Residue, then its C-alpha position, 0 to 999 in steps of 0.5 A: m932154488s933146490h937141486p932136483l937130486l937133493e929134493r928127491i933125497r929130502c922127499k924120500t927121508l921125509k916119507s921114511i919118517g912119516v912126516l909127509k902123510n901127516s901134513l894136514n891139508t897141504p899138497y906136497f910137490k916133489v919138485e919144488h923148483e918148477l915155477n908153476k909148482r912154486q906158484i901153487i905153493h905160494d898161493l896155498s901158504h900164509l904167514p902165521s898170525l900172532k895168535e898162531t905163533m904164540g898158541l894163545r887159546g883157552f879151553i871150554n869148561l865142560g863141567s869141573t874141567c878147570f884142573m885139566s885145562s890149567v895143567l894143559q896150558t903149562v904143557i902146551h907152553n912148555p918149550y920142550l914138549k912144544r918142540y916135540y909135538l910140533s916137530g912130529g914127535h908123536l906119529n904113526c901111533p897104533k892106538d885109537r885116538n880115543e884111547c891115547l892121550s898123546c894123540c889127543l895132545n898132538d891134535i891140541f898142539q896142531d890146532f893151537f899153533t895152526n888155527p887162527a880161531i880164538v874161540g875156546y877149544g873143546l876137550t871132548s876127545f881128550i876127556e874121553a881118552a882120559w876117562r878110558v884110561k882112568r875111570s876116577l876122572a869121570g864125573y863132575s867131582e873136584q880133582d887135584a891138578h897136581e895128581f892130574w899132572q902126574f897122571l898125564i906125564h905118566q901116560i905120555h911116558k907110556n905112549d912115547t917110550t921107544s927104548a927097547r928095555y921098556l917095550k919088552n919089560k912091562e914091569s918097568t912101566p907103572a900100572v895104569e890104575n893102581d900106581n900112576t905116580r911110580q917113576p921108572e929109572p930115568k937113565s934108561c928111558d928115552c921118552i920126552i917126559h924123562k928128557t924134559f922133567s927127569g932129575t936125580l935126588e941125593s939123600t945123605l945118611t950120616c951116623t951120629v956116632c962115628g960120622s960116616s955117611r952113605k949116599i942114596e940116589d933116587p929119580m925125580l920128576d917133580v919136587s914137593l915143597e912145604i910152605q910152612d914151618k914151626r916157630d915157637g910151637e906155632k905154624a907160620s908161613l915161609a917167605d919165598l921159594h928159596s925158604c921152601f928149598m932151604k927147609y927141603t934140603k936142611v939136615e933132619d934127625l930121623d927117629v928110626l935106627y939104621e945099620c951103620q956099616s962103620c959102627k957095625t950096630r944100629t945107630k941114629v942118623t941124620k938125613r939131608l936131601a939135595l938135588k944132584k942131576l938137574p932137569p931141563v924143566l923143574s916142576i915144583q908143587l907147593k903143599r897147600f893141602e893138608h889131610l890130617g884127620v880133616s882136610s884143609k888148605i893153606d893160603y899163605h903167599i909164597d914169593i915166586p922169583h922169576i929167575l931161580d938159581v938152585q946152586e946152593y941146593v945141589s949136592k957137591s958131587g952133582y954140581n959138575n958145572q951144571v946150569t943151575t939158573y931157571e926161568l919161570f914160565g908157568i904157574v897153576c893156582h887154586l882158588g877157593s876151599v879144599n873141597t870146592g874151588h877153581y884152577l887158573a893158569y899163568v903162562k909166559a909166552t915166547n915173546g915174554m908177555w904173561f897171560k892168565f888162562d881162566d878156562a876159555k878166557i885169556t887176560r894179559m898180565n904184568e909181571a908184578d901182578v903175577r908175583k902176587v898170586n898164590a901158586y900151587m904148582v910152578f914150572y921153571c925152564i933152564s935159562e939157557y934154553s932158546k925158545 
């Protein structure tokens, strides 16, 4: 039974952060130790259903909206974003609901994890807000899921950044229409997107004459990997995700000349990419679409491990006892050709079960069948995170 003074302190704290007034359809009583109030709370409370605890719900296809629904399923089941929204991370927003995608996401999280309904969710408010922010999303044309993911996380970054630097300096955040993928410096941003996806790439430029090297660090929110390589002059599929990372981080000769600080002249250099600071959630795009004169799609199967250790792709200067083991929790697939097709999502729930989300239809999957799909985007969570 709670002490009255502690209850008053707790009540005052909750009010100050705006939690109480955002609790939906739940009466709040300041003094919980009174028996009649406890009985009312007991009568109005219920244990959540299995569906509510797992957030298993699909999205109704409102006309070529599968690219949205598949990406949103990976967002809803992302443990970091889930904890952020369900703990009241986005509250007291000054924007109208039909102009703020974070507000719409907040509604989706509340509905998925508190409503026992199993019918598909209509994304009307979310779509309206997306159209207001980016007009090119309006209509029924085919859209790219990865481009939409970049657009979405950028909008969440803009709406949920509280760092004074980014609030005061508008140039530090990307423009809405012209450059949706430009990334601000992650070290100075405190938004949930950078806390979840932000990492650092290290490029090492080495002079081919004297051997001196120069290291350059760049922020990253995701990694785009090639899935094919040339063998005997012909393009061939890479075997698995590790092969893709090996190609991504191998030493390559650059055609351009660089000013070597040691040689004091322009020389040829080699370049090697490596991961330096690892993000809590590693987002990977597999390059399945080529746009060389004529657009085409690459349908190679790439084996996606459920446990991924990236230690060999981390730079020596960046290793520093980082946790390098990730666990797969989300996959986005594209079915069909480059111009027409359909997106699906495969998500691992908190109980370890895999589910396929085909718009409003949800199907239980086993791990072996999930490994057979041709992934377009994959999402890994750091393995030591407790869901």
